[in-house]
C-alpha positions as CSV (number, residue, x, y, z in Angstrom):
1,M,-149.1,87.8,-17.2
2,N,-148.5,87.6,-20.9
3,S,-144.7,87.6,-20.5
4,E,-144.9,84.7,-18.1
5,R,-147.0,82.7,-20.7
6,I,-144.5,83.5,-23.4
7,K,-141.6,82.5,-21.2
8,K,-143.4,79.2,-20.4
9,I,-144.1,78.4,-24.1
10,T,-140.6,79.3,-25.0
11,G,-139.1,77.1,-22.3
12,I,-141.3,74.2,-23.2
13,G,-140.3,74.7,-26.8
14,I,-136.6,74.6,-25.9
15,F,-137.1,71.4,-23.8
16,T,-139.0,69.9,-26.7
17,A,-136.0,70.5,-29.0
18,I,-133.6,69.1,-26.4
19,V,-135.8,65.9,-26.1
20,V,-135.8,65.4,-29.9
21,V,-132.0,65.9,-30.2
22,L,-131.2,63.7,-27.2
23,Q,-133.5,60.9,-28.4
24,L,-132.1,61.1,-32.0
25,L,-128.5,61.1,-30.7
26,G,-129.1,58.7,-27.8
27,S,-128.1,55.6,-29.7
28,F,-124.6,57.0,-30.1
29,I,-124.0,57.2,-26.3
30,K,-122.8,53.8,-25.1
31,F,-122.3,52.3,-21.7
32,G,-120.6,49.0,-22.5
33,P,-122.8,47.3,-25.1
34,F,-125.9,49.3,-24.1
35,S,-127.3,52.5,-25.6
36,I,-128.0,55.0,-22.9
37,S,-130.8,57.5,-23.1
38,L,-130.3,60.9,-21.5
39,V,-133.7,62.1,-22.8
40,L,-135.4,61.5,-19.4
41,I,-133.4,64.4,-17.9
42,P,-135.0,67.2,-19.9
43,I,-138.4,65.5,-19.4
44,V,-137.9,65.7,-15.6
45,V,-136.5,69.2,-15.6
46,G,-139.3,70.5,-17.9
47,A,-141.9,68.8,-15.7
48,A,-140.4,70.3,-12.6
49,I,-140.2,73.8,-14.0
50,Y,-143.4,74.0,-16.1
51,G,-145.6,71.4,-14.4
52,P,-147.1,67.9,-15.0
53,F,-148.7,68.7,-18.4
54,A,-145.4,70.0,-19.7
55,G,-143.9,66.7,-18.6
56,L,-146.8,64.9,-20.4
57,W,-146.0,66.8,-23.6
58,L,-142.3,66.2,-23.3
59,G,-142.9,62.5,-22.7
60,F,-145.2,62.4,-25.7
61,V,-142.5,64.0,-27.9
62,F,-140.0,61.4,-26.6
63,G,-142.4,58.5,-27.5
64,F,-143.2,60.0,-30.9
65,V,-139.5,60.4,-31.8
66,V,-138.9,56.7,-30.7
67,L,-141.6,55.7,-33.1
68,I,-140.4,57.7,-36.1
69,S,-136.7,57.1,-35.6
70,G,-136.8,53.3,-35.9
71,D,-135.8,52.7,-32.3
72,A,-138.9,50.6,-31.8
73,A,-138.6,48.6,-35.1
74,A,-138.3,45.2,-33.5
75,F,-141.5,45.8,-31.5
76,L,-143.3,47.4,-34.5
77,A,-142.8,44.2,-36.4
78,V,-144.7,42.3,-33.7
79,S,-147.5,44.7,-33.0
80,I,-148.0,48.2,-34.4
81,I,-150.8,49.1,-32.0
82,G,-149.0,47.5,-29.0
83,T,-145.8,49.4,-29.9
84,I,-147.6,52.8,-30.3
85,I,-149.4,52.3,-26.9
86,T,-146.2,51.2,-25.2
87,V,-143.9,54.0,-26.3
88,I,-146.5,56.8,-26.1
89,S,-147.9,55.8,-22.7
90,K,-144.5,55.2,-21.1
91,G,-143.2,58.6,-22.1
92,C,-146.4,60.5,-21.3
93,L,-146.9,58.8,-17.9
94,A,-143.2,59.2,-16.9
95,G,-143.3,62.9,-17.7
96,F,-146.7,63.6,-16.2
97,L,-146.0,61.6,-13.0
98,S,-142.6,63.2,-12.6
99,G,-144.2,66.6,-12.8
100,L,-147.0,65.6,-10.3
101,V,-144.4,64.2,-7.8
102,Y,-142.4,67.5,-8.1
103,K,-145.5,69.5,-7.6
104,T,-146.6,67.4,-4.6
105,F,-143.3,67.8,-2.8
106,K,-142.3,71.3,-4.0
107,G,-142.2,72.6,-0.4
108,N,-138.7,71.1,-0.3
109,K,-137.5,71.7,-3.9
110,T,-134.4,69.4,-3.5
111,I,-136.4,66.5,-2.3
112,A,-139.1,67.2,-4.9
113,A,-136.5,67.2,-7.7
114,I,-134.8,64.0,-6.4
115,L,-138.2,62.2,-6.2
116,A,-139.3,63.4,-9.6
117,S,-136.0,62.3,-11.1
118,I,-136.4,58.8,-9.7
119,T,-140.0,58.6,-10.7
120,C,-139.4,59.2,-14.4
121,P,-137.1,56.2,-15.2
122,I,-139.1,53.9,-12.8
123,V,-142.4,54.7,-14.6
124,N,-140.8,54.6,-18.0
125,T,-139.3,51.2,-17.4
126,G,-142.3,49.9,-15.5
127,I,-144.8,50.8,-18.2
128,F,-142.4,49.2,-20.8
129,L,-142.3,45.9,-18.8
130,I,-146.1,45.9,-18.3
131,C,-146.7,46.5,-22.0
132,C,-144.2,43.8,-22.9
133,L,-146.3,41.3,-20.8
134,I,-149.5,42.5,-22.5
135,F,-148.4,42.9,-26.1
136,F,-145.2,41.1,-26.8
137,M,-144.8,38.1,-24.5
138,P,-144.7,35.3,-27.1
139,T,-142.0,37.1,-29.0
140,I,-140.0,38.1,-25.9
141,T,-140.2,34.4,-24.8
142,S,-138.7,33.3,-28.1
143,W,-136.0,36.0,-27.8
144,A,-135.2,34.8,-24.3
145,I,-134.9,31.1,-25.4
146,G,-132.8,32.1,-28.5
147,L,-130.4,33.9,-26.2
148,G,-130.2,30.9,-23.8
149,F,-132.2,32.4,-20.9
150,E,-134.1,29.7,-19.0
151,N,-136.6,32.2,-17.6
152,V,-138.2,34.9,-19.7
153,Y,-138.6,37.2,-16.7
154,N,-134.9,37.1,-16.1
155,Y,-134.4,38.0,-19.7
156,M,-136.8,40.9,-19.4
157,I,-135.0,42.3,-16.3
158,V,-131.4,41.5,-17.3
159,G,-131.6,41.6,-21.1
160,L,-134.2,44.2,-21.9
161,V,-133.8,46.8,-19.1
162,G,-131.0,45.8,-16.7
163,A,-127.9,48.0,-17.0
164,N,-129.7,50.6,-19.1
165,F,-132.3,51.2,-16.3
166,I,-129.7,51.4,-13.6
167,F,-127.6,53.9,-15.6
168,E,-130.6,56.0,-16.5
169,L,-131.8,56.0,-12.8
170,L,-128.4,57.1,-11.5
171,T,-127.7,59.8,-14.1
172,N,-131.3,61.1,-13.8
173,A,-131.1,61.2,-9.9
174,I,-127.8,63.1,-10.1
175,L,-128.2,65.5,-13.0
176,S,-131.9,66.4,-13.0
177,P,-132.0,67.8,-9.5
178,A,-128.8,69.8,-10.1
179,I,-130.2,71.3,-13.3
180,V,-133.6,72.1,-11.7
181,K,-131.7,73.8,-8.8
182,V,-129.6,75.9,-11.2
183,I,-132.6,77.0,-13.3
184,K,-134.7,77.7,-10.2
185,M,-131.8,79.8,-8.8
186,E,-131.6,81.7,-12.0
187,D,-135.4,82.4,-12.0
188,N,-135.1,83.7,-8.4
189,L,-132.4,86.2,-9.5
190,H,-134.7,87.8,-12.1
């Protein structure tokens, strides 16, 4: 029993380090003009392997690194509290709900991993958009007008989340289930 606990703590520690590194290096990975975050992959994999609360922790670490790295500077200038709530809640909920989805469907590990990997970017982006409506709408409206968008909601979908969300959803849906499968196979061999 004690060795299982040590293995879990060590595994979560490794995934925590991966989340920190991927978030700090994420701005260097470009898909056209967009920075692409691969950080959701270790959040999903950690949540699938170690459970929803591990996903919550990994999502929290993701949000915390976003705050301290300057990635949320434009939003911090508008509302410090709104930004903290946004980045922490979207990371925590994305990780926790991914773990919960995996746990719910774990009878079929492949389907569970695919559903968890889709859940994470949808929740992450959905919470971001909801928080934009709650905390940042006047500023986002001015950004939209400044960029020539006639409709602020089009700007939010196309300008703020568009290609980034699609790329994150696709990479997550492909890589996370594959990584979970490899790790679960390795665990079954031991």
